[in-house]
DSSP file (Angstrom, degrees, kcal/mol; ACC not computed):
  #  RESIDUE AA STRUCTURE BP1 BP2  ACC     N-H-->O    O-->H-N    N-H-->O    O-->H-N    TCO  KAPPA ALPHA  PHI   PSI    X-CA   Y-CA   Z-CA
    1    1 A M              0   0    0      0, 0.0    19,-2.3     0, 0.0     2,-0.5   0.000 360.0 360.0 360.0 144.8    0.0    0.0    0.0
    2    2 A D  E     -AB  19  70A   0     68,-3.0    67,-3.2    17,-0.2    68,-1.5  -0.870 360.0-167.6-102.1 132.1    1.1    3.5   -0.7
    3    3 A W  E     -AB  18  68A   0     15,-3.2    15,-2.5    -2,-0.5     2,-0.6  -0.911  14.7-145.6-122.0 144.9    0.7    6.1    2.1
    4    4 A L  E     -AB  17  67A   0     63,-3.0    63,-2.4    -2,-0.4     2,-0.5  -0.955  14.6-162.2-111.2 119.5    1.0    9.9    2.1
    5    5 A V  E     -AB  16  66A   0     11,-3.4    11,-2.1    -2,-0.6     2,-0.5  -0.880   0.9-161.2-101.3 127.3    2.4   11.4    5.2
    6    6 A T  E     +AB  15  65A   0     59,-3.1    58,-2.9    -2,-0.5    59,-1.9  -0.935  21.7 161.1-107.3 129.4    1.8   15.1    5.8
    7    7 A Y  E     -AB  14  63A   0      7,-2.3     7,-3.3    -2,-0.5     2,-0.4  -0.940  29.0-130.1-142.8 164.1    4.1   16.8    8.3
    8    8 A K  E     +AB  13  62A   0     54,-2.7    54,-2.1    -2,-0.3     2,-0.3  -0.936  19.3 174.4-120.1 141.9    5.2   20.3    9.3
    9    9 A Y  E >  S-AB  12  61A   0      3,-1.8     3,-1.4    -2,-0.4    52,-0.1  -0.961  81.0  -4.0-142.1 127.5    8.7   21.7    9.8
   10   10 A N  T 3  S-     0   0    0     50,-0.6     3,-0.1    -2,-0.3    51,-0.1   0.882 128.7 -62.7  54.3  41.0    9.2   25.4   10.4
   11   11 A N  T 3  S+     0   0    0      1,-0.2     2,-0.5     0, 0.0    -1,-0.3   0.685 110.8 124.4  58.7  21.2    5.4   25.9    9.9
   12   12 A V  E <   -A    9   0A   0     -3,-1.4    -3,-1.8     0, 0.0     2,-0.3  -0.956  61.2-130.7-110.9 125.2    5.8   24.6    6.3
   13   13 A E  E     +A    8   0A   0     -2,-0.5     2,-0.3    -5,-0.2    -5,-0.2  -0.576  32.5 177.7 -76.2 133.2    3.6   21.7    5.3
   14   14 A R  E     -A    7   0A   0     -7,-3.3    -7,-2.3    -2,-0.3     2,-0.3  -0.866  16.8-139.1-132.1 164.6    5.5   18.9    3.6
   15   15 A H  E     -A    6   0A   0     -2,-0.3     2,-0.4    -9,-0.2    -9,-0.2  -0.944  12.1-174.4-130.8 150.3    4.7   15.5    2.2
   16   16 A L  E     -A    5   0A   0    -11,-2.1   -11,-3.4    -2,-0.3     2,-0.4  -0.994  16.2-142.8-142.3 131.8    6.4   12.1    2.2
   17   17 A Q  E     -A    4   0A   0     -2,-0.4     2,-0.3   -13,-0.2   -13,-0.2  -0.828  21.5-178.1 -99.5 137.3    5.3    8.9    0.4
   18   18 A L  E     -A    3   0A   0    -15,-2.5   -15,-3.2    -2,-0.4     2,-0.4  -0.926  18.7-144.3-128.1 153.3    5.8    5.5    2.1
   19   19 A Q  E     +A    2   0A   0     -2,-0.3     2,-0.3   -17,-0.2   -17,-0.2  -0.981  31.0 154.3-116.5 133.7    5.1    2.0    1.1
   20   20 A A        -     0   0    0    -19,-2.3    -2,-0.0    -2,-0.4     3,-0.0  -0.986  47.6-129.9-153.6 151.4    3.9   -0.5    3.7
   21   21 A R  S    S+     0   0    0     -2,-0.3     2,-0.2     2,-0.1    -1,-0.1   0.792  96.1   8.5 -73.7 -27.8    1.9   -3.7    3.7
   22   22 A T  S    S-     0   0    0      1,-0.1     3,-0.1   -21,-0.1     0, 0.0  -0.651 117.4 -41.2-134.0-170.3   -0.3   -2.5    6.5
   23   23 A V  S    S-     0   0    0     -2,-0.2    -1,-0.1     1,-0.1    -2,-0.1  -0.421  76.2-108.0 -57.5 127.4   -0.9    0.8    8.3
   24   24 A P        -     0   0    0      0, 0.0     2,-0.2     0, 0.0    -1,-0.1  -0.303  30.6-106.6 -65.9 143.3    2.7    2.2    8.9
   25   25 A N     >  -     0   0    0      1,-0.1     4,-2.2    -3,-0.1     3,-0.4  -0.463  23.0-130.7 -65.5 134.0    4.1    2.2   12.4
   26   26 A I  H  > S+     0   0    0      1,-0.2     4,-2.6     2,-0.2     5,-0.2   0.812 107.4  57.4 -60.5 -30.8    4.2    5.7   13.9
   27   27 A Q  H  > S+     0   0    0      2,-0.2     4,-2.3     1,-0.2    -1,-0.2   0.901 108.0  46.3 -66.9 -39.7    7.8    5.2   14.9
   28   28 A V  H  > S+     0   0    0     -3,-0.4     4,-2.6     2,-0.2    -2,-0.2   0.916 112.8  50.1 -66.4 -43.6    8.8    4.5   11.3
   29   29 A V  H  X S+     0   0    0     -4,-2.2     4,-2.2     2,-0.2    -2,-0.2   0.928 112.5  46.9 -60.9 -46.3    6.8    7.5   10.0
   30   30 A A  H  X S+     0   0    0     -4,-2.6     4,-2.2     2,-0.2     5,-0.2   0.930 113.4  47.8 -62.6 -47.0    8.4    9.8   12.6
   31   31 A F  H  X S+     0   0    0     -4,-2.3     4,-2.4     1,-0.2    -2,-0.2   0.919 112.8  48.5 -61.4 -44.7   11.9    8.6   11.8
   32   32 A R  H  X S+     0   0    0     -4,-2.6     4,-2.2     1,-0.2    -1,-0.2   0.879 109.7  52.4 -64.5 -38.3   11.4    8.9    8.1
   33   33 A A  H  X S+     0   0    0     -4,-2.2     4,-1.7    -5,-0.2    -1,-0.2   0.926 111.5  46.0 -64.2 -44.1   10.0   12.4    8.4
   34   34 A V  H  X S+     0   0    0     -4,-2.2     4,-2.8     1,-0.2     5,-0.3   0.918 113.6  48.9 -64.2 -42.9   13.0   13.6   10.5
   35   35 A M  H  X S+     0   0    0     -4,-2.4     4,-2.2     1,-0.2    -1,-0.2   0.844 107.3  56.4 -66.0 -33.0   15.4   11.9    8.0
   36   36 A E  H  < S+     0   0    0     -4,-2.2    -1,-0.2    -5,-0.2    -2,-0.2   0.888 114.7  38.2 -64.2 -39.2   13.6   13.6    5.1
   37   37 A V  H  < S+     0   0    0     -4,-1.7    -2,-0.2    -5,-0.1    -1,-0.2   0.923 134.2  18.9 -76.9 -46.4   14.2   17.0    6.6
   38   38 A F  H >< S-     0   0    0     -4,-2.8     3,-1.4     1,-0.3    -3,-0.2   0.497  85.3-149.0-109.6  -5.6   17.7   16.6    8.0
   39   39 A G  T 3< S-     0   0    0     -4,-2.2    -1,-0.3    -5,-0.3    -2,-0.1  -0.495  72.5 -22.6  67.4-139.1   19.2   13.6    6.2
   40   40 A E  T 3  S+     0   0    0      1,-0.2    -1,-0.2    -2,-0.2    -5,-0.1   0.437 131.9  67.9 -85.5   0.7   21.7   11.8    8.4
   41   41 A K    <   -     0   0    0     -3,-1.4    -1,-0.2    -6,-0.1     4,-0.1  -0.578  63.5-179.9-123.4  69.7   22.4   14.8   10.7
   42   42 A P        -     0   0    0      0, 0.0    -7,-0.0     0, 0.0     4,-0.0  -0.349  36.6-121.1 -65.4 153.1   19.3   15.6   12.8
   43   43 A P  S    S+     0   0    0      0, 0.0     2,-0.5     0, 0.0    16,-0.0   0.716  98.9  47.9 -69.7 -19.6   19.7   18.6   15.1
   44   44 A V  S    S-     0   0    0     11,-0.1     2,-0.2    12,-0.0    15,-0.1  -0.985  84.5-131.5-124.8 125.5   18.9   16.5   18.2
   45   45 A D        -     0   0    0     -2,-0.5     2,-0.5     1,-0.1    -4,-0.0  -0.536  26.2-117.8 -73.3 139.3   20.5   13.1   18.9
   46   46 A K        -     0   0    0     -2,-0.2     2,-0.3    -4,-0.0    -1,-0.1  -0.667  27.2-141.6 -78.9 127.4   18.1   10.4   19.8
   47   47 A V    >   -     0   0    0     -2,-0.5     3,-2.5     4,-0.1     8,-0.1  -0.697  29.4 -95.5 -89.5 139.8   18.8    9.1   23.3
   48   48 A A  T 3  S+     0   0    0     -2,-0.3    -1,-0.1     1,-0.3     0, 0.0  -0.304 112.8  16.1 -54.4 130.4   18.4    5.3   23.9
   49   49 A G  T 3  S+     0   0    0      1,-0.3    -1,-0.3    -3,-0.0     3,-0.0   0.288  92.5 132.8  87.5 -10.7   15.0    4.7   25.4
   50   50 A Q    <   -     0   0    0     -3,-2.5    -1,-0.3     1,-0.1     5,-0.0  -0.572  66.5-107.7 -74.4 132.1   13.6    8.1   24.3
   51   51 A P     >  -     0   0    0      0, 0.0     4,-2.0     0, 0.0     3,-0.2  -0.341  21.9-130.7 -59.0 139.0   10.3    7.8   22.6
   52   52 A V  H  > S+     0   0    0      1,-0.2     4,-2.8     2,-0.2     5,-0.2   0.875 106.6  54.3 -61.4 -39.3   10.6    8.5   18.8
   53   53 A L  H  > S+     0   0    0      2,-0.2     4,-2.2     1,-0.2    -1,-0.2   0.878 107.2  50.9 -64.8 -36.3    7.7   11.0   18.8
   54   54 A E  H  > S+     0   0    0     -3,-0.2     4,-2.0     2,-0.2    -1,-0.2   0.921 112.5  46.7 -63.9 -44.2    9.4   13.0   21.6
   55   55 A W  H  X S+     0   0    0     -4,-2.0     4,-1.4     2,-0.2    -2,-0.2   0.907 110.6  53.0 -63.6 -43.2   12.7   13.0   19.6
   56   56 A M  H  <>S+     0   0    0     -4,-2.8     5,-2.1     1,-0.2     3,-0.4   0.926 110.8  46.1 -59.2 -46.4   10.8   14.0   16.4
   57   57 A R  H ><5S+     0   0    0     -4,-2.2     3,-1.3     1,-0.2    -1,-0.2   0.860 107.4  57.2 -67.0 -34.9    9.1   17.0   18.2
   58   58 A A  H 3<5S+     0   0    0     -4,-2.0    -1,-0.2     1,-0.3    -2,-0.2   0.802 104.5  53.9 -64.0 -27.8   12.5   18.0   19.7
   59   59 A C  T 3<5S-     0   0    0     -4,-1.4    -1,-0.3    -3,-0.4    -2,-0.2   0.523 122.9-109.9 -81.9  -6.3   13.7   18.2   16.1
   60   60 A G  T < 5S+     0   0    0     -3,-1.3   -50,-0.6     1,-0.3     2,-0.4   0.644  76.3 129.6  88.4  16.3   10.9   20.5   15.2
   61   61 A V  E   < -B    9   0A   0     -5,-2.1     2,-0.4   -52,-0.1    -1,-0.3  -0.863  33.7-174.2-106.5 138.5    8.9   18.1   13.1
   62   62 A D  E     -B    8   0A   0    -54,-2.1   -54,-2.7    -2,-0.4     2,-0.4  -0.976  18.8-139.3-136.1 120.7    5.2   17.4   13.6
   63   63 A I  E     +B    7   0A   0     -2,-0.4   -56,-0.3   -56,-0.2     3,-0.1  -0.630  23.4 173.7 -77.3 130.4    3.2   14.7   11.8
   64   64 A T  E     +     0   0A   0    -58,-2.9     2,-0.3    -2,-0.4   -57,-0.2   0.674  59.1   0.0-110.4 -24.0   -0.3   16.1   10.9
   65   65 A D  E     -B    6   0A   0    -59,-1.9   -59,-3.1     2,-0.0     2,-0.4  -0.978  43.0-164.0-164.5 149.5   -1.8   13.3    8.7
   66   66 A V  E     +B    5   0A   0     -2,-0.3     2,-0.3   -61,-0.2   -61,-0.2  -0.960  25.0 174.8-136.0 118.8   -1.2    9.8    7.3
   67   67 A I  E     -B    4   0A   0    -63,-2.4   -63,-3.0    -2,-0.4     2,-0.5  -0.918  34.4-110.9-128.0 153.6   -3.6    8.7    4.5
   68   68 A L  E     +B    3   0A   0     -2,-0.3   -65,-0.2   -65,-0.2     3,-0.1  -0.693  30.2 177.2 -80.6 123.8   -3.8    5.7    2.2
   69   69 A L  E     -     0   0A   0    -67,-3.2     2,-0.3    -2,-0.5   -66,-0.2   0.862  67.3  -0.9 -90.4 -45.8   -3.1    6.7   -1.4
   70   70 A R  E     -B    2   0A   0    -68,-1.5   -68,-3.0     2,-0.0     2,-0.6  -0.977  57.8-141.9-153.3 131.6   -3.3    3.3   -3.1
   71   71 A R        -     0   0    0     -2,-0.3     2,-0.3   -70,-0.2   -50,-0.1  -0.844  25.9-140.5 -92.8 123.7   -4.0   -0.2   -2.0
   72   72 A T        -     0   0    0     -2,-0.6     2,-0.2     1,-0.1    -2,-0.0  -0.626  21.5-111.1 -85.8 144.1   -1.9   -2.7   -3.9
   73   73 A S    >   -     0   0    0     -2,-0.3     3,-1.3     1,-0.1     4,-0.3  -0.485   8.5-141.0 -74.3 139.5   -3.4   -5.9   -4.9
   74   74 A R  T 3  S+     0   0    0      1,-0.3     3,-0.3    -2,-0.2     4,-0.2   0.768 107.4  49.5 -66.6 -24.6   -2.3   -9.1   -3.3
   75   75 A N  T 3> S+     0   0    0      1,-0.2     4,-2.7     2,-0.1    -1,-0.3   0.222  76.6 110.8 -98.8  13.7   -2.6  -10.7   -6.7
   76   76 A A  H <> S+     0   0    0     -3,-1.3     4,-1.8     1,-0.2    -1,-0.2   0.894  79.8  46.7 -58.1 -43.0   -0.6   -8.1   -8.5
   77   77 A S  H  > S+     0   0    0     -3,-0.3     4,-0.9    -4,-0.3    -1,-0.2   0.865 114.0  48.2 -69.7 -34.1    2.4  -10.4   -9.2
   78   78 A A  H  4 S+     0   0    0      1,-0.2    -2,-0.2    -4,-0.2    -1,-0.2   0.859 111.3  50.6 -71.5 -35.1    0.1  -13.2  -10.4
   79   79 A D  H  < S+     0   0    0     -4,-2.7    -2,-0.2     1,-0.2    -1,-0.2   0.825 108.8  52.2 -69.9 -32.0   -1.8  -10.8  -12.6
   80   80 A D  H  <        0   0    0     -4,-1.8    -1,-0.2    -5,-0.2    -2,-0.2   0.721 360.0 360.0 -77.3 -20.8    1.4   -9.5  -14.2
   81   81 A A     <        0   0    0     -4,-0.9    -1,-0.2    -3,-0.2    -2,-0.1   0.479 360.0 360.0 -73.5 360.0    2.7  -13.0  -15.0
């Protein structure tokens, strides 16, 4: 399934597309949003045991929405053959 994540950084709305078999895990969504903004150098280091959402907000990123764009067929590979 293809998902569209809407998030804000510096009060600017941004979008990120993800692929997942089910509803994406919020920790994965948060990590990907921060990496999308900062690459490999986020402004705040994640501390072991720190909740991902707390770290994301400390970096100034806020997830506002996650919606399903497209549901992929389970039989897509069989249909293509």
